[in-house]
C-alpha positions, 0 to 999 in steps of 0.5 A, a space after each residue: 500110163 496104164 492101157 486099162 484106162 482106154 480098153 473100154 474105148 478102143 480102138 481110138 483114133 487121135 487126129 491132129 493137123 498141126 504140130 502144137 496139136 500133136 504135142 497135146 496128144 504126145 502123152 496120150 499117143 504113148 498108149 497102145 490103144 490110141 493111134 495118132 494120125 498126122 497129115 503127110 506134111 508133118 514129121 513123125 511123132 513116136 508111133 504116129 501114122 500119116 495119111 496122104 489124102 484129105 482128112 475127110 477122105 481119111 476119116 471115111 476110110 477109118 470110121 468103121 474101124 474105130 470105137 472112138 475118135 479124139 480130135 485136136 481141131 476147131 469144133 466147127 471143123 469136126 462137126 462138118 467132117 463127121 456129119 456125113 458119117 453119123 448114123 444113129 447114137 446106138 452105133 456112132 463112135 464116141 467123138 471128143 475134141 481137145 482144144 489146141 492148148 490142151 486146156 479143155 476136153 469136150 464130149 461132142 458126140 455119142 456121149 452116153 452109149 458111145 461113152 464119149 462123156 467118160 472118155 472126155 473125163 479120162 483124157 482130161 485127167 490124163 492131160 490136166 485139162 477141164 472136161 466139158 460135158 453138156 448132156 442133161 444127165 451130167 448137169 443134173 448129176 444123174 446117171 444116164 438111164 440109157 447106159 447106167 445098167 451096163 455097169 452091172 452087166 444089164 442088157 437093154 431091152 425094147 422101148 422108147 429110149 429117146 422119149 425117156 431120156 427127154 423126160 429126164 432132161 425135163 426133170 419130169 417124174 420117171 417111174 422106176 419098177 425094179 424087180 431084179 438087179 442091184 439097187 446100188 444106183 438108187 441109193 446114190 441118186 442126188 437129192 431132189 431127183 425125179 425118180 419114183 420107185 414102185 407103184 403108188 396107190 393111185 397112178 394119178 398120185 405121181 403122174 409119171 412121164 416115163 417108166 423104166 422096168 428093170 426086170 427079167 420079164 420081157 414086156 410088150 410095149 405098145 407103140 402108141 403108149 401114153 408115155 415112153 417106157 423102156 426096159 433094162 434086163 439084169 442078167 439073173 436067169 440061169 438055164 439048167 440044161 440036160 441033153 442027150 449026147 451030140 444034141 444040136 446047137 439049134 435044138 438047144 437054142 430053140 429050147 431056151 428061146 421057146 421056154 423064155 417066150 412061154 414064160 415071158 422071160 427076156 433072153 437078154 436076162 440070161 446070165 449063163 447055162 448050168 449042167 452036169 460036169 459030164 456035159 463040160 465038153 458037150 459041143 452044142 452047149 459050148 457053141 450056144 454059150 459062145 454065140 450068146 456070150 453066156 457063162 457055162 457052169 457045171 456041177 458034179 452028180 454029187 452036188 446035184 444030188 443034194 438039191 431038192 427038185 420038183 420033178 426028179 427022175 429015176 431014169 436020169 439017176 441010173 444014167 448019170 448018178 443024179 435024179 436031176 440035171 436041168 432043175 438041180 443045176 439051175 437051182 445051184 447056179 440061180 437059187 430060185 427055180 422059176 420054170 420046172 424042166 421042159 423037154 424038147 425034141 425035134 424031127 429036124 434036129 439031133 438029140 433031146 433037151 431038158 430045160 429049167 430056169 432059175 433066178 439068182 439074187 445077184 446079177 452076173 456082170 461078166 467082166 473081171 473086177 478091178 481094185 484101184 488102190 489110190 493115194 490122193 496125197 494131201 487131197 488138193 487136186 494139184 497134188 494128185 497124180 494124173 493117173 490117180 485122178 483118172 483111176 478115181 474118175 473111171 471107177 464104178 465105185 469109190 470107197 474111202 474115209 469121209 474126209 478124203 472122199 470130200 476132198 476129191 468131190 470134183 473128180 466124181 461123176 454122175 452115176 458113180 457109186 460113192 461109199 464114204 465111211 468113218 475113220 475107224 472102219 478101215 477093215 470094213 472098207 477093204 472087205 467091201 471093196 473086195 466084195 464089189 470087185 469080186 462081183 465084177 465092178 471097178 473099185 477105187 479105194 482112196 487113201 490120203 498121202 500114199 496108199 502104201 504108207 499107212 494107207 489102205 493098200 496093205 490092208 486090202 492085200 492082206 484081206 485078199 490073201 486071207 480070201 485065197 486070192 490068186 493074184 490076178 482076179 480081181 486085178 489090183 493096181 496101185 496108184 502112189 501119192 505124195 506121202 504125208 511126210 513129203 507134204 509136210 517136209 515141202 512146207 518147211 524146207 528140206 528136212 529129209 535130206 539124210 536117212 529118215 524113218 516114219 513111226 506111227 504113234 497109234 497103238 490100235 494095230 501095234 502094241 505100244 511097247 513095240 512103238 517105244 522100241 522103234 522110237 528108241 531105235 530111231 532116236 539112237 540111230 540119229 534118224 530124222 523121224 516123221 511121226 504119224 498119228 501123233 495124238 487123238 482125243 483119247 490117245 494123248 500120252 504117246 506124243 509126250 513119251 515120244 518127246 521124252 525118248 528123243 530128248 535122251 539122244 537129241 539136244 533140246 534145240 533140235 529143230 522140229 516141224 509141226 504141220 497140220 493139214 498140208 496143202 489143205 484149206 486150214 493148213 498150219 505150219 510151225 517150226 519149233 524145237 524138241 524142247 518146245 514141241 508140246 507147246 503147240 497144237 498136235 492132233 491126228 491131222 498133224 505130221 511131226 518131223 524131228 530133225 537129226 543132230 545136224 538139222 538146223 533152222 535157218 531163215 524160217 526154213 528147216 534144213 538137214 545137210 546131205 552129210 555129216 563129215 563136212 559134206 554139207 556143202 557138197 552135192 552127192 552125185 553117186 
């Protein structure tokens, strides 16, 4: 189990009061982000800890120390325990309940802002349970408007969030005015949603019951507005700064705040600070960046000199080798200059500051992106590992071939970006996934079978290598799945009990002559052979050639399994022989398994002995 699943919810307290409940938490408690608490009367469970006082008293002592709580208790008992501790949904921890049998996981409290909804889904995937999410956004398949911007690194501004959420729950018209930031969320809304984008010719035409501004502009919202209004601020502003050496942190902050206030820009929309590399160790700038959690970029004088600015300075050029620091640095970081340089001095603080502001086309997300390369096996949920299911549910974006995306429909969640594409666009999928991960999103790339066997894992890693990837950012994690040859074999018996190999008959990426050589080697070496991609609508001769090659080395009655769509709704399983294999339907969704010289069909099962020399009845225990 990977701790990265739970980092965003940590620290997490899991509380069980009965041995059966502790057993439900056994696998979860192996995660270092989760602390299992048991009463003193129960035996130690792994790294669990005990509390000696009452559970009510214990909760009071650890409530502020944890971001999330997971209970294996009756819902009524949990409600009574936490009621005195709750303050408001902006500060309350996530509270999740697991039933004593581990069949259901309920998001009880702080579903959106505390991420209890997502935590419930992640835990459900891990323990094989059903998540129960009762929020209106979930039932309407809509992103939660009070939290969805966090995915893109946006920051919440002022507004009546409770009123806006109520309007969403009532399915009333919500006007959205988006002036900055990614529109990915818009492109993946469900049909029939109640969002209206932009301004109509007449406001009466839509009669909005709430409004969402998505902008770097800070708007004043009247307390008694006609309807609730809220603000999200994408982090698109870059503050260019030039300053005298040892300028105080207070003066730099004042300069930033005053400039933003003058030009009606939200400080929440600031992505970072940009300056000349000579200021890389400027204490005041570093302190402001750290206090406000801002990125800090620096550029050389040569880079800054290449930028056309509205107010260059010869004095500055003589001092640092470039005619502009603040404006040029802002433009290099943010592209579009909004505010020309403003100069600030104060009798109360050391130094002087020059500030300019530019707006980037793409927001700054801040966190490092992740690439989850996920094998979904045959696609049946029972055949997908809990870790793979969790990765799909947790991801911000899910990318894959349309058929595979459809197979995992139940794992998707509202607000998730899902990008299906045709079967021939593997490279485009890899490039797109890398692009989004480099931006800062968590991207799951799904493959049927095992992602590392004729799947997307290799292609994604190749593209990363070509892009000069450092092996760390974006972080890559591979989730194996049941391969097609394993799925097919399980439907016909035990054909892979001796040495075997797999050969793809598709010549889109491999020259046909190379494929012929591999088929001949597999056939002559008496390998059990699984054929992938055996036939398409336009590629029909390869499977015929494969049969002819194997016929040179195997007898006509060699057992052959033809399995189409293993574990899927329209599964077809055929046991035949090498001589008759082409008498049966074979296409791109089919896996063909050709037995070796000792493979046999028995009672409609395909069996390969463990050995050749009289060992077929003896188990190899080496």
